[in-house]
NUKEVO-938516 format. One record per residue (C-alpha): residue in one letter; x, y, z. Coordinates in steps of 0.1 Angstrom, whole numbers, padded with zeros to 4 digits, always signed. Layout:
N
AXYZ...
***
This chain:
205
M+0000+0000+0000T+0013+0034-0008K+0005+0069+0004L-0016+0094-0016T+0001+0128-0019L-0012+0161-0033T+0011+0187-0048T-0006+0220-0056F+0001+0257-0062V-0016+0281-0038S-0018+0319-0036L-0015+0337-0002D-0053+0339+0000G-0056+0302-0008V-0066+0303-0045T-0055+0273-0066Q-0074+0281-0098A-0056+0284-0132P-0020+0288-0120G-0005+0279-0153G-0019+0304-0178P-0046+0330-0186E-0069+0306-0204E-0063+0275-0183D-0095+0278-0163T-0118+0309-0166S-0148+0293-0150G-0167+0316-0126G-0153+0346-0145F-0118+0341-0132R-0095+0366-0149H-0062+0361-0131G-0049+0328-0146G-0011+0324-0150W-0001+0337-0116V+0027+0312-0111A+0047+0324-0141P+0063+0355-0126Y+0077+0334-0097A+0087+0301-0114D+0125+0296-0107E+0152+0270-0103G+0141+0262-0067M+0106+0254-0078G+0119+0232-0106A+0142+0213-0083F+0114+0206-0058M+0091+0194-0085T+0118+0171-0099E+0121+0156-0064V+0083+0151-0062F+0081+0134-0096D+0111+0112-0087R+0090+0096-0060A+0060+0089-0082G+0046+0054-0088A+0013+0064-0104F-0008+0095-0109L-0044+0103-0100L-0059+0133-0118G-0091+0152-0121R-0105+0155-0156R-0096+0192-0161T-0060+0187-0150Y-0058+0155-0171D-0069+0173-0202I-0043+0201-0196F-0015+0175-0190S-0025+0153-0219S-0025+0182-0244Y+0011+0190-0235W+0033+0163-0219P+0030+0136-0246R+0047+0160-0270V+0077+0162-0246T+0097+0132-0258D+0131+0138-0241P+0136+0106-0220E+0157+0127-0196D+0130+0152-0188P+0122+0145-0151I+0085+0152-0154A+0076+0140-0189S+0095+0108-0184R+0073+0099-0155L+0039+0112-0167N+0043+0095-0201T+0052+0061-0188L+0037+0056-0153P+0001+0046-0148K-0024+0075-0149H-0059+0073-0133V-0083+0100-0143V-0116+0106-0125S-0143+0113-0150T-0179+0104-0158T-0177+0113-0195L-0142+0102-0207T-0145+0068-0224H-0115+0063-0246P-0084+0081-0232E-0056+0084-0258W-0028+0091-0234E-0008+0058-0229N-0013+0040-0196T-0045+0058-0187T-0074+0042-0169V-0107+0060-0160V-0120+0060-0124R-0158+0062-0120G-0185+0050-0097D-0177+0052-0060V-0146+0074-0063P-0134+0073-0027A-0137+0035-0026E-0119+0032-0059V-0091+0055-0047A-0087+0035-0015L-0082+0004-0037L-0057+0023-0059K-0037+0031-0028E-0036-0006-0019R-0026-0017-0054T+0002+0008-0060A+0032-0012-0048E+0060+0012-0055G+0063+0050-0053E+0036+0075-0043L+0002+0078-0058Q+0003+0115-0067I-0024+0141-0073H-0012+0173-0091G-0036+0202-0091S-0071+0187-0096G-0087+0209-0070T-0122+0195-0071L-0109+0159-0067A-0085+0170-0040R-0112+0187-0019S-0134+0156-0021L-0106+0132-0011L-0095+0155+0018E-0131+0153+0031H-0129+0115+0030G-0095+0114+0047L-0078+0097+0018I-0049+0122+0012D-0019+0114+0034E+0005+0142+0026L+0003+0177+0010N+0030+0197-0008L+0018+0233-0008L+0038+0257-0030V+0026+0291-0016F+0032+0320-0040P+0037+0356-0028V+0006+0369-0045C-0030+0377-0034L-0057+0371-0060G-0089+0381-0043S-0111+0356-0061G-0110+0321-0075R-0115+0285-0063R-0097+0276-0031L-0082+0244-0019F-0099+0246+0015P-0134+0260+0010E-0157+0271+0038G-0176+0243+0055G-0148+0218+0051Q-0139+0192+0077P-0116+0206+0105T-0084+0187+0101A-0049+0188+0118F-0017+0186+0099E+0019+0179+0109P+0047+0198+0092T+0074+0175+0078G+0094+0199+0056E+0098+0235+0044R+0119+0256+0022T+0118+0289+0003T+0129+0295-0033G+0148+0325-0045S+0116+0341-0059G+0098+0338-0026I+0078+0306-0031A+0073+0290+0003I+0071+0253+0000H+0054+0234+0029T+0050+0197+0033Y+0024+0184+0057R+0011+0150+0066T-0025+0147+0078A-0028+0142+0116G-0065+0135+0123P-0092+0158+0134A-0084+0194+0144R-0080+0199+0182F-0092+0229+0201G-0086+0245+0235T-0080+0278+0254V-0046+0295+0252G-0030+0297+0286E-0049+0268+0302
***
C-alpha cells in the first residue's frame, strides 16, 4: 500500500485556480490565470523534480488530465524529469464522461470514487500515488480522509477571487509539518502529513 500525496500551487489567499496560464480555467469569471509564471524559478523546478522522482502512479481530475495530456505527450526527451514519469507511469483520471483516453497507460475511475481511490492506494506497490492540481478531486478526497500528505507551494501573491483548496464548511483537520523551504523568488514550500481531526482548547490553560 502506498501513500496518496497532493502537490498544488496556492496563492497567499488560498486560491488554486488556473495557476499555469490565462486561459487554463476561466470558469466563474476568473481573470487572473497564470499567476505562477512570474515566480517560477530553479528552486521550484528542483522541488518538482524531487516530487516526480517519488511517483509510482498519478491520480488526476478531468480538467488537469486534459491540460496535461495536451502538452506532456509532446515532450519526448527521456531525460525530462516530469515528462518521463507522466508519459510512462500509470495514470488514473476521475471522469464520468471520458471513455477512450488516448494518453498511454491511462485508466478511467468512475463510480464510488473514494472506494476506488482506496483500492488504488492498496494496489500501488512502488512509489507514491500522486495528485497534481485537480482541485475538485483533492477537496473531495481530503473530506474523505484519503490524502496522506500535502505539498503546498505558496506563492507571494494575493488574487482576491478564484476557487480555493480549503473551502468554507470543510472538515476541520490537523496537519503535521514535515518539511519546508523557500525558493529565490519567494515561493514558500510546505509539506504536511495529515494528523487526524483538528484539536481545540483555550490559550494559557
